[in-house]
Backbone as XML, in Angstrom:
<?xml version="1.0"?>
<chain id="A" units="angstrom">
  <residue number="1" name="MET">
    <atom name="N" x="25.071" y="-53.191" z="-85.176"/>
    <atom name="CA" x="26.040" y="-53.583" z="-84.177"/>
    <atom name="C" x="25.561" y="-53.211" z="-82.779"/>
  </residue>
  <residue number="2" name="ASP">
    <atom name="N" x="26.080" y="-53.896" z="-81.850"/>
    <atom name="CA" x="25.717" y="-53.660" z="-80.470"/>
    <atom name="C" x="26.372" y="-52.375" z="-79.966"/>
  </residue>
  <residue number="3" name="LYS">
    <atom name="N" x="25.593" y="-51.441" z="-79.410"/>
    <atom name="CA" x="26.126" y="-50.166" z="-78.916"/>
    <atom name="C" x="27.117" y="-50.382" z="-77.774"/>
  </residue>
  <residue number="4" name="PHE">
    <atom name="N" x="26.853" y="-51.354" z="-76.928"/>
    <atom name="CA" x="27.741" y="-51.638" z="-75.815"/>
    <atom name="C" x="29.140" y="-51.989" z="-76.320"/>
  </residue>
  <residue number="5" name="PHE">
    <atom name="N" x="29.209" y="-52.805" z="-77.355"/>
    <atom name="CA" x="30.486" y="-53.219" z="-77.937"/>
    <atom name="C" x="31.246" y="-52.002" z="-78.481"/>
  </residue>
  <residue number="6" name="LEU">
    <atom name="N" x="30.551" y="-51.099" z="-79.177"/>
    <atom name="CA" x="31.185" y="-49.912" z="-79.739"/>
    <atom name="C" x="31.699" y="-48.976" z="-78.647"/>
  </residue>
  <residue number="7" name="LEU">
    <atom name="N" x="30.989" y="-48.891" z="-77.532"/>
    <atom name="CA" x="31.431" y="-48.035" z="-76.441"/>
    <atom name="C" x="32.627" y="-48.632" z="-75.706"/>
  </residue>
  <residue number="8" name="GLU">
    <atom name="N" x="32.692" y="-49.935" z="-75.613"/>
    <atom name="CA" x="33.774" y="-50.605" z="-74.893"/>
    <atom name="C" x="35.040" y="-50.766" z="-75.744"/>
  </residue>
  <residue number="9" name="LEU">
    <atom name="N" x="34.928" y="-50.699" z="-77.046"/>
    <atom name="CA" x="36.071" y="-50.917" z="-77.935"/>
    <atom name="C" x="37.225" y="-49.949" z="-77.666"/>
  </residue>
  <residue number="10" name="PRO">
    <atom name="N" x="37.008" y="-48.634" z="-77.543"/>
    <atom name="CA" x="38.127" y="-47.735" z="-77.234"/>
    <atom name="C" x="38.816" y="-48.065" z="-75.905"/>
  </residue>
  <residue number="11" name="ILE">
    <atom name="N" x="38.055" y="-48.483" z="-74.912"/>
    <atom name="CA" x="38.640" y="-48.842" z="-73.626"/>
    <atom name="C" x="39.504" y="-50.089" z="-73.774"/>
  </residue>
  <residue number="12" name="LEU">
    <atom name="N" x="38.999" y="-51.063" z="-74.525"/>
    <atom name="CA" x="39.752" y="-52.287" z="-74.758"/>
    <atom name="C" x="41.046" y="-52.004" z="-75.514"/>
  </residue>
  <residue number="13" name="LEU">
    <atom name="N" x="40.985" y="-51.179" z="-76.547"/>
    <atom name="CA" x="42.184" y="-50.822" z="-77.314"/>
    <atom name="C" x="43.196" y="-50.072" z="-76.449"/>
  </residue>
  <residue number="14" name="CYS">
    <atom name="N" x="42.699" y="-49.224" z="-75.570"/>
    <atom name="CA" x="43.593" y="-48.498" z="-74.668"/>
    <atom name="C" x="44.316" y="-49.466" z="-73.742"/>
  </residue>
  <residue number="15" name="CYS">
    <atom name="N" x="43.619" y="-50.491" z="-73.256"/>
    <atom name="CA" x="44.252" y="-51.490" z="-72.383"/>
    <atom name="C" x="45.354" y="-52.237" z="-73.119"/>
  </residue>
  <residue number="16" name="PHE">
    <atom name="N" x="45.123" y="-52.586" z="-74.379"/>
    <atom name="CA" x="46.153" y="-53.264" z="-75.154"/>
    <atom name="C" x="47.376" y="-52.367" z="-75.343"/>
  </residue>
  <residue number="17" name="ARG">
    <atom name="N" x="47.158" y="-51.091" z="-75.565"/>
    <atom name="CA" x="48.284" y="-50.171" z="-75.760"/>
    <atom name="C" x="49.102" y="-50.040" z="-74.480"/>
  </residue>
  <residue number="18" name="VAL">
    <atom name="N" x="48.425" y="-49.985" z="-73.335"/>
    <atom name="CA" x="49.141" y="-49.882" z="-72.065"/>
    <atom name="C" x="49.916" y="-51.162" z="-71.793"/>
  </residue>
  <residue number="19" name="LEU">
    <atom name="N" x="49.297" y="-52.307" z="-72.025"/>
    <atom name="CA" x="49.970" y="-53.572" z="-71.778"/>
    <atom name="C" x="51.147" y="-53.792" z="-72.723"/>
  </residue>
  <residue number="20" name="SER">
    <atom name="N" x="51.052" y="-53.273" z="-73.944"/>
    <atom name="CA" x="52.143" y="-53.451" z="-74.904"/>
    <atom name="C" x="53.284" y="-52.468" z="-74.661"/>
  </residue>
  <residue number="21" name="GLY">
    <atom name="N" x="53.100" y="-51.502" z="-73.763"/>
    <atom name="CA" x="54.164" y="-50.569" z="-73.432"/>
    <atom name="C" x="54.207" y="-49.345" z="-74.311"/>
  </residue>
  <residue number="22" name="SER">
    <atom name="N" x="53.152" y="-49.089" z="-75.084"/>
    <atom name="CA" x="53.193" y="-47.962" z="-76.000"/>
    <atom name="C" x="53.170" y="-46.620" z="-75.300"/>
  </residue>
  <residue number="23" name="PHE">
    <atom name="N" x="52.756" y="-46.563" z="-74.030"/>
    <atom name="CA" x="52.757" y="-45.307" z="-73.299"/>
    <atom name="C" x="54.026" y="-45.125" z="-72.477"/>
  </residue>
  <residue number="24" name="LEU">
    <atom name="N" x="54.889" y="-46.119" z="-72.484"/>
    <atom name="CA" x="56.143" y="-45.999" z="-71.750"/>
    <atom name="C" x="57.122" y="-45.143" z="-72.527"/>
  </residue>
  <residue number="25" name="ASP">
    <atom name="N" x="58.091" y="-44.594" z="-71.834"/>
    <atom name="CA" x="59.165" y="-43.852" z="-72.476"/>
    <atom name="C" x="60.036" y="-44.849" z="-73.230"/>
  </residue>
  <residue number="26" name="ARG">
    <atom name="N" x="59.998" y="-44.805" z="-74.534"/>
    <atom name="CA" x="60.707" y="-45.783" z="-75.364"/>
    <atom name="C" x="62.214" y="-45.748" z="-75.140"/>
  </residue>
  <residue number="27" name="GLY">
    <atom name="N" x="62.769" y="-44.606" z="-74.782"/>
    <atom name="CA" x="64.207" y="-44.527" z="-74.559"/>
    <atom name="C" x="64.672" y="-45.411" z="-73.417"/>
  </residue>
  <residue number="28" name="ASN">
    <atom name="N" x="63.850" y="-45.568" z="-72.395"/>
    <atom name="CA" x="64.223" y="-46.381" z="-71.249"/>
    <atom name="C" x="63.638" y="-47.785" z="-71.298"/>
  </residue>
  <residue number="29" name="ALA">
    <atom name="N" x="62.540" y="-47.963" z="-72.040"/>
    <atom name="CA" x="61.843" y="-49.243" z="-72.020"/>
    <atom name="C" x="62.485" y="-50.270" z="-72.950"/>
  </residue>
  <residue number="30" name="VAL">
    <atom name="N" x="63.036" y="-49.827" z="-74.054"/>
    <atom name="CA" x="63.585" y="-50.751" z="-75.030"/>
    <atom name="C" x="65.077" y="-50.908" z="-74.802"/>
  </residue>
  <residue number="31" name="ILE">
    <atom name="N" x="65.510" y="-52.133" z="-74.617"/>
    <atom name="CA" x="66.933" y="-52.409" z="-74.439"/>
    <atom name="C" x="67.446" y="-53.018" z="-75.732"/>
  </residue>
  <residue number="32" name="ASN">
    <atom name="N" x="68.400" y="-52.364" z="-76.339"/>
    <atom name="CA" x="68.959" y="-52.828" z="-77.590"/>
    <atom name="C" x="70.048" y="-53.860" z="-77.306"/>
  </residue>
  <residue number="33" name="ILE">
    <atom name="N" x="69.744" y="-55.116" z="-77.564"/>
    <atom name="CA" x="70.699" y="-56.198" z="-77.335"/>
    <atom name="C" x="71.499" y="-56.417" z="-78.608"/>
  </residue>
  <residue number="34" name="VAL">
    <atom name="N" x="72.816" y="-56.398" z="-78.473"/>
    <atom name="CA" x="73.694" y="-56.570" z="-79.624"/>
    <atom name="C" x="74.637" y="-57.735" z="-79.360"/>
  </residue>
  <residue number="35" name="GLN">
    <atom name="N" x="74.732" y="-58.605" z="-80.346"/>
    <atom name="CA" x="75.658" y="-59.737" z="-80.264"/>
    <atom name="C" x="76.944" y="-59.339" z="-81.001"/>
  </residue>
  <residue number="36" name="CYS">
    <atom name="N" x="78.083" y="-59.661" z="-80.405"/>
    <atom name="CA" x="79.375" y="-59.265" z="-80.964"/>
    <atom name="C" x="80.250" y="-60.486" z="-81.239"/>
  </residue>
  <residue number="37" name="ARG">
    <atom name="N" x="81.087" y="-60.383" z="-82.238"/>
    <atom name="CA" x="82.089" y="-61.417" z="-82.506"/>
    <atom name="C" x="83.170" y="-61.281" z="-81.449"/>
  </residue>
  <residue number="38" name="MET">
    <atom name="N" x="83.722" y="-62.397" z="-81.025"/>
    <atom name="CA" x="84.731" y="-62.380" z="-79.979"/>
    <atom name="C" x="85.937" y="-63.210" z="-80.418"/>
  </residue>
  <residue number="39" name="CYS">
    <atom name="N" x="87.115" y="-62.673" z="-80.202"/>
    <atom name="CA" x="88.371" y="-63.385" z="-80.409"/>
    <atom name="C" x="89.411" y="-62.679" z="-79.562"/>
  </residue>
  <residue number="40" name="HIS">
    <atom name="N" x="89.987" y="-63.381" z="-78.603"/>
    <atom name="CA" x="90.951" y="-62.749" z="-77.706"/>
    <atom name="C" x="92.285" y="-62.484" z="-78.378"/>
  </residue>
  <residue number="41" name="LEU">
    <atom name="N" x="92.720" y="-63.391" z="-79.245"/>
    <atom name="CA" x="94.012" y="-63.237" z="-79.929"/>
    <atom name="C" x="93.914" y="-63.690" z="-81.382"/>
  </residue>
  <residue number="42" name="GLN">
    <atom name="N" x="94.263" y="-62.810" z="-82.288"/>
    <atom name="CA" x="94.336" y="-63.175" z="-83.703"/>
    <atom name="C" x="95.564" y="-62.501" z="-84.297"/>
  </residue>
  <residue number="43" name="PHE">
    <atom name="N" x="96.474" y="-63.306" z="-84.790"/>
    <atom name="CA" x="97.690" y="-62.790" z="-85.398"/>
    <atom name="C" x="97.474" y="-62.601" z="-86.892"/>
  </residue>
  <residue number="44" name="PRO">
    <atom name="N" x="98.195" y="-61.694" z="-87.528"/>
    <atom name="CA" x="97.997" y="-61.397" z="-88.943"/>
    <atom name="C" x="98.075" y="-62.649" z="-89.823"/>
  </residue>
  <residue number="45" name="GLY">
    <atom name="N" x="97.117" y="-62.772" z="-90.730"/>
    <atom name="CA" x="97.091" y="-63.881" z="-91.671"/>
    <atom name="C" x="96.676" y="-65.211" z="-91.082"/>
  </residue>
  <residue number="46" name="GLU">
    <atom name="N" x="96.248" y="-65.234" z="-89.826"/>
    <atom name="CA" x="95.855" y="-66.476" z="-89.169"/>
    <atom name="C" x="94.418" y="-66.389" z="-88.672"/>
  </residue>
  <residue number="47" name="LYS">
    <atom name="N" x="93.843" y="-67.547" z="-88.361"/>
    <atom name="CA" x="92.509" y="-67.597" z="-87.763"/>
    <atom name="C" x="92.627" y="-67.229" z="-86.291"/>
  </residue>
  <residue number="48" name="CYS">
    <atom name="N" x="91.484" y="-67.102" z="-85.651"/>
    <atom name="CA" x="91.460" y="-66.774" z="-84.231"/>
    <atom name="C" x="92.242" y="-67.820" z="-83.444"/>
  </residue>
  <residue number="49" name="TYR">
    <atom name="N" x="93.179" y="-67.359" z="-82.651"/>
    <atom name="CA" x="94.046" y="-68.253" z="-81.891"/>
    <atom name="C" x="93.419" y="-68.657" z="-80.566"/>
  </residue>
  <residue number="50" name="LYS">
    <atom name="N" x="92.756" y="-67.710" z="-79.879"/>
    <atom name="CA" x="92.198" y="-67.996" z="-78.564"/>
    <atom name="C" x="90.958" y="-67.142" z="-78.318"/>
  </residue>
  <residue number="51" name="GLY">
    <atom name="N" x="89.934" y="-67.750" z="-77.698"/>
    <atom name="CA" x="88.747" y="-67.005" z="-77.289"/>
    <atom name="C" x="87.742" y="-66.773" z="-78.389"/>
  </residue>
  <residue number="52" name="ARG">
    <atom name="N" x="87.655" y="-67.652" z="-79.360"/>
    <atom name="CA" x="86.740" y="-67.479" z="-80.480"/>
    <atom name="C" x="85.301" y="-67.742" z="-80.041"/>
  </residue>
  <residue number="53" name="GLY">
    <atom name="N" x="84.371" y="-66.896" z="-80.498"/>
    <atom name="CA" x="82.956" y="-67.081" z="-80.197"/>
    <atom name="C" x="82.184" y="-65.788" z="-80.348"/>
  </residue>
  <residue number="54" name="THR">
    <atom name="N" x="81.134" y="-65.660" z="-79.558"/>
    <atom name="CA" x="80.325" y="-64.448" z="-79.552"/>
    <atom name="C" x="80.064" y="-64.038" z="-78.109"/>
  </residue>
  <residue number="55" name="CYS">
    <atom name="N" x="79.741" y="-62.776" z="-77.931"/>
    <atom name="CA" x="79.349" y="-62.265" z="-76.621"/>
    <atom name="C" x="78.167" y="-61.334" z="-76.833"/>
  </residue>
  <residue number="56" name="ILE">
    <atom name="N" x="77.428" y="-61.067" z="-75.778"/>
    <atom name="CA" x="76.285" y="-60.161" z="-75.854"/>
    <atom name="C" x="76.627" y="-58.908" z="-75.070"/>
  </residue>
  <residue number="57" name="ALA">
    <atom name="N" x="76.599" y="-57.776" z="-75.761"/>
    <atom name="CA" x="76.942" y="-56.496" z="-75.138"/>
    <atom name="C" x="75.800" y="-56.053" z="-74.229"/>
  </residue>
  <residue number="58" name="THR">
    <atom name="N" x="76.131" y="-55.735" z="-72.990"/>
    <atom name="CA" x="75.140" y="-55.186" z="-72.065"/>
    <atom name="C" x="74.880" y="-53.733" z="-72.449"/>
  </residue>
  <residue number="59" name="THR">
    <atom name="N" x="73.990" y="-53.075" z="-71.719"/>
    <atom name="CA" x="73.620" y="-51.704" z="-72.078"/>
    <atom name="C" x="74.795" y="-50.729" z="-72.024"/>
  </residue>
  <residue number="60" name="ASP">
    <atom name="N" x="75.792" y="-50.986" z="-71.183"/>
    <atom name="CA" x="76.936" y="-50.076" z="-71.110"/>
    <atom name="C" x="78.160" y="-50.616" z="-71.854"/>
  </residue>
  <residue number="61" name="GLU">
    <atom name="N" x="77.962" y="-51.618" z="-72.701"/>
    <atom name="CA" x="79.045" y="-52.183" z="-73.500"/>
    <atom name="C" x="78.787" y="-51.977" z="-74.981"/>
  </residue>
  <residue number="62" name="ALA">
    <atom name="N" x="79.829" y="-52.196" z="-75.774"/>
    <atom name="CA" x="79.724" y="-52.123" z="-77.228"/>
    <atom name="C" x="80.605" y="-53.203" z="-77.838"/>
  </residue>
  <residue number="63" name="CYS">
    <atom name="N" x="80.343" y="-53.521" z="-79.096"/>
    <atom name="CA" x="81.220" y="-54.427" z="-79.835"/>
    <atom name="C" x="82.479" y="-53.650" z="-80.188"/>
  </residue>
  <residue number="64" name="ALA">
    <atom name="N" x="83.622" y="-54.304" z="-80.125"/>
    <atom name="CA" x="84.876" y="-53.601" z="-80.364"/>
    <atom name="C" x="85.844" y="-54.454" z="-81.180"/>
  </residue>
  <residue number="65" name="VAL">
    <atom name="N" x="86.686" y="-53.746" z="-81.917"/>
    <atom name="CA" x="87.829" y="-54.353" z="-82.607"/>
    <atom name="C" x="89.048" y="-53.545" z="-82.217"/>
  </residue>
  <residue number="66" name="GLY">
    <atom name="N" x="90.041" y="-54.230" z="-81.693"/>
    <atom name="CA" x="91.310" y="-53.585" z="-81.368"/>
    <atom name="C" x="92.390" y="-54.123" z="-82.291"/>
  </residue>
  <residue number="67" name="ARG">
    <atom name="N" x="93.141" y="-53.231" z="-82.860"/>
    <atom name="CA" x="94.251" y="-53.626" z="-83.731"/>
    <atom name="C" x="95.520" y="-52.983" z="-83.210"/>
  </residue>
  <residue number="68" name="ILE">
    <atom name="N" x="96.545" y="-53.815" z="-83.048"/>
    <atom name="CA" x="97.827" y="-53.324" z="-82.570"/>
    <atom name="C" x="98.837" y="-53.500" z="-83.698"/>
  </residue>
  <residue number="69" name="PHE">
    <atom name="N" x="99.549" y="-52.418" z="-83.999"/>
    <atom name="CA" x="100.552" y="-52.394" z="-85.065"/>
    <atom name="C" x="101.920" y="-52.091" z="-84.475"/>
  </residue>
  <residue number="70" name="LYS">
    <atom name="N" x="102.953" y="-52.559" z="-85.140"/>
    <atom name="CA" x="104.303" y="-52.117" z="-84.787"/>
    <atom name="C" x="104.448" y="-50.690" z="-85.278"/>
  </residue>
  <residue number="71" name="LYS">
    <atom name="N" x="105.441" y="-49.969" z="-84.779"/>
    <atom name="CA" x="105.605" y="-48.553" z="-85.151"/>
    <atom name="C" x="105.757" y="-48.353" z="-86.660"/>
  </residue>
  <residue number="72" name="ASP">
    <atom name="N" x="106.295" y="-49.368" z="-87.347"/>
    <atom name="CA" x="106.467" y="-49.237" z="-88.799"/>
    <atom name="C" x="105.175" y="-49.512" z="-89.572"/>
  </residue>
  <residue number="73" name="GLY">
    <atom name="N" x="104.064" y="-49.784" z="-88.857"/>
    <atom name="CA" x="102.772" y="-50.006" z="-89.498"/>
    <atom name="C" x="102.444" y="-51.468" z="-89.754"/>
  </residue>
  <residue number="74" name="THR">
    <atom name="N" x="103.331" y="-52.371" z="-89.410"/>
    <atom name="CA" x="103.099" y="-53.800" z="-89.605"/>
    <atom name="C" x="102.078" y="-54.303" z="-88.587"/>
  </residue>
  <residue number="75" name="PRO">
    <atom name="N" x="101.000" y="-54.973" z="-89.036"/>
    <atom name="CA" x="100.025" y="-55.515" z="-88.087"/>
    <atom name="C" x="100.672" y="-56.540" z="-87.167"/>
  </residue>
  <residue number="76" name="TRP">
    <atom name="N" x="100.310" y="-56.485" z="-85.874"/>
    <atom name="CA" x="100.893" y="-57.398" z="-84.912"/>
    <atom name="C" x="99.838" y="-58.274" z="-84.239"/>
  </residue>
  <residue number="77" name="LEU">
    <atom name="N" x="98.689" y="-57.685" z="-83.850"/>
    <atom name="CA" x="97.675" y="-58.436" z="-83.119"/>
    <atom name="C" x="96.315" y="-57.774" z="-83.290"/>
  </residue>
  <residue number="78" name="THR">
    <atom name="N" x="95.258" y="-58.598" z="-83.356"/>
    <atom name="CA" x="93.875" y="-58.110" z="-83.407"/>
    <atom name="C" x="93.081" y="-58.815" z="-82.322"/>
  </residue>
  <residue number="79" name="PHE">
    <atom name="N" x="92.158" y="-58.090" z="-81.695"/>
    <atom name="CA" x="91.242" y="-58.700" z="-80.725"/>
    <atom name="C" x="89.856" y="-58.117" z="-80.928"/>
  </residue>
  <residue number="80" name="LEU">
    <atom name="N" x="88.847" y="-58.936" z="-80.687"/>
    <atom name="CA" x="87.453" y="-58.545" z="-80.847"/>
    <atom name="C" x="86.673" y="-58.960" z="-79.612"/>
  </residue>
  <residue number="81" name="GLY">
    <atom name="N" x="85.602" y="-58.220" z="-79.289"/>
    <atom name="CA" x="84.764" y="-58.619" z="-78.164"/>
    <atom name="C" x="83.854" y="-57.517" z="-77.679"/>
  </residue>
  <residue number="82" name="CYS">
    <atom name="N" x="83.261" y="-57.732" z="-76.518"/>
    <atom name="CA" x="82.393" y="-56.760" z="-75.857"/>
    <atom name="C" x="83.242" y="-55.977" z="-74.859"/>
  </residue>
  <residue number="83" name="ILE">
    <atom name="N" x="83.181" y="-54.656" z="-74.955"/>
    <atom name="CA" x="83.993" y="-53.818" z="-74.070"/>
    <atom name="C" x="83.104" y="-52.787" z="-73.387"/>
  </residue>
  <residue number="84" name="LYS">
    <atom name="N" x="83.272" y="-52.668" z="-72.075"/>
    <atom name="CA" x="82.519" y="-51.708" z="-71.276"/>
    <atom name="C" x="83.078" y="-50.303" z="-71.513"/>
  </residue>
  <residue number="85" name="ASN">
    <atom name="N" x="82.178" y="-49.323" z="-71.610"/>
    <atom name="CA" x="82.553" y="-47.914" z="-71.819"/>
    <atom name="C" x="83.526" y="-47.760" z="-72.986"/>
  </residue>
  <residue number="86" name="CYS">
    <atom name="N" x="83.236" y="-48.412" z="-74.080"/>
    <atom name="CA" x="84.112" y="-48.417" z="-75.255"/>
    <atom name="C" x="84.188" y="-47.021" z="-75.890"/>
  </residue>
  <residue number="87" name="ALA">
    <atom name="N" x="85.363" y="-46.665" z="-76.345"/>
    <atom name="CA" x="85.579" y="-45.383" z="-77.035"/>
    <atom name="C" x="86.538" y="-45.610" z="-78.193"/>
  </residue>
  <residue number="88" name="ASP">
    <atom name="N" x="86.255" y="-44.982" z="-79.322"/>
    <atom name="CA" x="87.139" y="-45.100" z="-80.487"/>
    <atom name="C" x="88.481" y="-44.437" z="-80.184"/>
  </residue>
  <residue number="89" name="VAL">
    <atom name="N" x="89.544" y="-45.132" z="-80.545"/>
    <atom name="CA" x="90.905" y="-44.626" z="-80.338"/>
    <atom name="C" x="91.663" y="-44.808" z="-81.644"/>
  </residue>
  <residue number="90" name="LYS">
    <atom name="N" x="92.345" y="-43.780" z="-82.076"/>
    <atom name="CA" x="93.129" y="-43.846" z="-83.309"/>
    <atom name="C" x="94.587" y="-43.511" z="-83.025"/>
  </residue>
  <residue number="91" name="ASN">
    <atom name="N" x="95.464" y="-44.380" z="-83.458"/>
    <atom name="CA" x="96.910" y="-44.153" z="-83.410"/>
    <atom name="C" x="97.452" y="-43.787" z="-82.024"/>
  </residue>
  <residue number="92" name="MET">
    <atom name="N" x="97.009" y="-44.506" z="-81.005"/>
    <atom name="CA" x="97.533" y="-44.287" z="-79.658"/>
    <atom name="C" x="98.865" y="-45.037" z="-79.531"/>
  </residue>
  <residue number="93" name="ARG">
    <atom name="N" x="99.883" y="-44.330" z="-79.113"/>
    <atom name="CA" x="101.204" y="-44.950" z="-78.958"/>
    <atom name="C" x="101.270" y="-45.719" z="-77.652"/>
  </residue>
  <residue number="94" name="TRP">
    <atom name="N" x="101.821" y="-46.924" z="-77.747"/>
    <atom name="CA" x="101.992" y="-47.783" z="-76.589"/>
    <atom name="C" x="103.351" y="-48.462" z="-76.731"/>
  </residue>
  <residue number="95" name="ASP">
    <atom name="N" x="104.368" y="-47.863" z="-76.144"/>
    <atom name="CA" x="105.750" y="-48.326" z="-76.243"/>
    <atom name="C" x="106.151" y="-48.385" z="-77.725"/>
  </residue>
  <residue number="96" name="VAL">
    <atom name="N" x="106.471" y="-49.557" z="-78.242"/>
    <atom name="CA" x="106.881" y="-49.680" z="-79.651"/>
    <atom name="C" x="105.707" y="-50.054" z="-80.559"/>
  </residue>
  <residue number="97" name="TYR">
    <atom name="N" x="104.459" y="-49.873" z="-80.041"/>
    <atom name="CA" x="103.271" y="-50.246" z="-80.804"/>
    <atom name="C" x="102.350" y="-49.043" z="-80.977"/>
  </residue>
  <residue number="98" name="VAL">
    <atom name="N" x="101.422" y="-49.182" z="-81.928"/>
    <atom name="CA" x="100.362" y="-48.199" z="-82.147"/>
    <atom name="C" x="99.042" y="-48.961" z="-82.058"/>
  </residue>
  <residue number="99" name="VAL">
    <atom name="N" x="98.080" y="-48.415" z="-81.302"/>
    <atom name="CA" x="96.816" y="-49.100" z="-81.051"/>
    <atom name="C" x="95.660" y="-48.320" z="-81.671"/>
  </residue>
  <residue number="100" name="ASN">
    <atom name="N" x="94.769" y="-49.047" z="-82.357"/>
    <atom name="CA" x="93.509" y="-48.506" z="-82.858"/>
    <atom name="C" x="92.381" y="-49.336" z="-82.262"/>
  </residue>
  <residue number="101" name="LEU">
    <atom name="N" x="91.342" y="-48.672" z="-81.763"/>
    <atom name="CA" x="90.190" y="-49.354" z="-81.197"/>
    <atom name="C" x="88.937" y="-48.741" z="-81.800"/>
  </residue>
  <residue number="102" name="SER">
    <atom name="N" x="88.081" y="-49.587" z="-82.375"/>
    <atom name="CA" x="86.829" y="-49.124" z="-82.976"/>
    <atom name="C" x="85.664" y="-49.805" z="-82.273"/>
  </residue>
  <residue number="103" name="CYS">
    <atom name="N" x="84.592" y="-49.039" z="-82.013"/>
    <atom name="CA" x="83.426" y="-49.540" z="-81.291"/>
    <atom name="C" x="82.171" y="-49.377" z="-82.144"/>
  </residue>
  <residue number="104" name="CYS">
    <atom name="N" x="81.200" y="-50.277" z="-81.941"/>
    <atom name="CA" x="79.929" y="-50.150" z="-82.646"/>
    <atom name="C" x="78.821" y="-50.824" z="-81.861"/>
  </residue>
  <residue number="105" name="ARG">
    <atom name="N" x="77.572" y="-50.418" z="-82.122"/>
    <atom name="CA" x="76.364" y="-51.044" z="-81.578"/>
    <atom name="C" x="75.262" y="-51.024" z="-82.623"/>
  </residue>
  <residue number="106" name="SER">
    <atom name="N" x="75.627" y="-50.886" z="-83.890"/>
    <atom name="CA" x="74.644" y="-50.695" z="-84.946"/>
    <atom name="C" x="73.850" y="-51.948" z="-85.286"/>
  </residue>
  <residue number="107" name="SER">
    <atom name="N" x="74.475" y="-53.127" z="-85.181"/>
    <atom name="CA" x="73.786" y="-54.378" z="-85.512"/>
    <atom name="C" x="74.572" y="-55.544" z="-84.932"/>
  </residue>
  <residue number="108" name="ASP">
    <atom name="N" x="73.976" y="-56.717" z="-84.978"/>
    <atom name="CA" x="74.671" y="-57.913" z="-84.509"/>
    <atom name="C" x="75.949" y="-58.128" z="-85.332"/>
  </residue>
  <residue number="109" name="LEU">
    <atom name="N" x="77.012" y="-58.514" z="-84.660"/>
    <atom name="CA" x="78.299" y="-58.814" z="-85.264"/>
    <atom name="C" x="78.877" y="-57.645" z="-86.069"/>
  </residue>
  <residue number="110" name="CYS">
    <atom name="N" x="78.537" y="-56.423" z="-85.674"/>
    <atom name="CA" x="79.008" y="-55.234" z="-86.396"/>
    <atom name="C" x="80.524" y="-55.102" z="-86.330"/>
  </residue>
  <residue number="111" name="ASN">
    <atom name="N" x="81.161" y="-55.679" z="-85.311"/>
    <atom name="CA" x="82.617" y="-55.545" z="-85.204"/>
    <atom name="C" x="83.367" y="-56.437" z="-86.194"/>
  </residue>
  <residue number="112" name="GLU">
    <atom name="N" x="82.685" y="-57.324" z="-86.893"/>
    <atom name="CA" x="83.330" y="-58.092" z="-87.961"/>
    <atom name="C" x="83.642" y="-57.211" z="-89.157"/>
  </residue>
  <residue number="113" name="LYS">
    <atom name="N" x="82.862" y="-56.145" z="-89.327"/>
    <atom name="CA" x="82.972" y="-55.282" z="-90.507"/>
    <atom name="C" x="83.858" y="-54.073" z="-90.297"/>
  </residue>
  <residue number="114" name="LEU">
    <atom name="N" x="84.327" y="-53.868" z="-89.058"/>
    <atom name="CA" x="85.147" y="-52.681" z="-88.770"/>
    <atom name="C" x="86.590" y="-52.875" z="-89.232"/>
  </residue>
</chain>
């Protein structure tokens, strides 16, 4: 083999690693894009009434499912979508209703399974 080629090979491989981003801080370089199911209004036992589709969560958003129940535990309304600064909420009282909100970023359409 040609000695010149063997000497240049490590330099060439290093250039590929730099161009591919392998020396970058992976925490900041990789943006995890998550697609979420979206439905603005869904009543119990019915299909999505308004706002059906998908949305893409930005870096500060998450997929979410909100469920609103009457105080007696009867489901009243469900909504799904991308929510900024999402936080899980359990049994929050809101007048005569109780609200649960679940957030995820684990995979595409993860809020369908919550």
